[in-house]
C-alpha positions, 0 to 999 in steps of 0.5 A: 536456505534462501530457495526456502525462504523466497518460497515461503515469502512467495507462497504467503503473498499469493493471497495477495496478489488474488486480492489486490490483483482486481486493483491493476486491472482497474488502474489499467482500465481507468489509464486507458480511460484517460489517454495512455497506452497499454505500454505506458500503464504498465510502465507506471506499474512497472516505475511507479507500483503505487496502486492508490499514488498511481489512481490519483495521479492518472486521475490528474493528468487528465485534467491538465494540472501542473505536474507539480500538483501532480508530484506533490499529491502522490506524495501526500497519498504516500506519506505513509511509507515514510512511516513504514519504512522507518518502522521496518528498518529494524528488521533489515539493518543485516541487508545490504544498501542494494538489497535495501534499496529494491526492498523499499521499491518493493514497500507496499500495504501488505508488504509492510504489514506482513514483514511487521508482524514477522519481524515483530513475533521472532522470526528472521526477515531474510531478504530471499524471503522479503524478495519472495514475499514483493515479487509474487504481487510485483510482478502479477501486478504489472500484468494484471496492469496490461491487462486491464488496459486492454479490456479497458475499452471494452469495460467502459467505465470502471465505476460502472460495474462498482469495482470503485470500491475495491480500494477502499475495502482493501485499505479498511482490510488493511486497518482491521489487521491491527485492531488487536493492538493497544489504543487502536480504536482510539487511533483509527477513530481519531484518524477517520474524524480528522481524515474527513474534516481536512478532506473538507476544509483543504481537499483531496488527496491531504486529507489521507496525510493529515488523518495519518499525521493526527492518529501518529501524533495520538499514537505518540501521545498515549501511553505504551501498551503492555507490549507482552500482553498484546503479544498474547492476545494476538497469538489467540 
């Protein structure tokens, strides 16, 4: 049973790492371009394990800014993970404490989206399934970071290749995965507008958290959609 769940989770994550792999290569190339060694870049992927935050952090490292600014900037980018963990916790109550600690370390955007979808559909979110999904992304992510670091010097500026647009496209795809939920368009529109305004007023990366909080507050104020109708629409 456990082996089957692990395999199901790993196979489910296979398309994710195929699409997310270029981000790891991009980070490795950017990290080396900013003065890190290949080993240091791979170590950062293995310990921080947060693509957007890694890119923000590595850019700030190259600007010789105070460390507290780097830490707070990464916190701003990854603030959404507090909301992610709160949303999926009800489906992980049966995990042991060590299992929960490992699970939250492996928590990424696609891991959250798939766990939430699985839990809300009534299927069991077992630890082997969660681990299989997470391991299929984590291990290649670290390996592809090293590959990116090795080819980074030959690649030059990643922006010259146009791969700097992969990150916003990736997040756009994740957002659209929730398009059938109630109040989707209004919440996304408000979050986007507030984020753009915040970028002009307080700058990056704080606009990400400000936009997210605006969407959360709006969602809390709006009436709850009919969950039964929402599930039927999702199935269709």
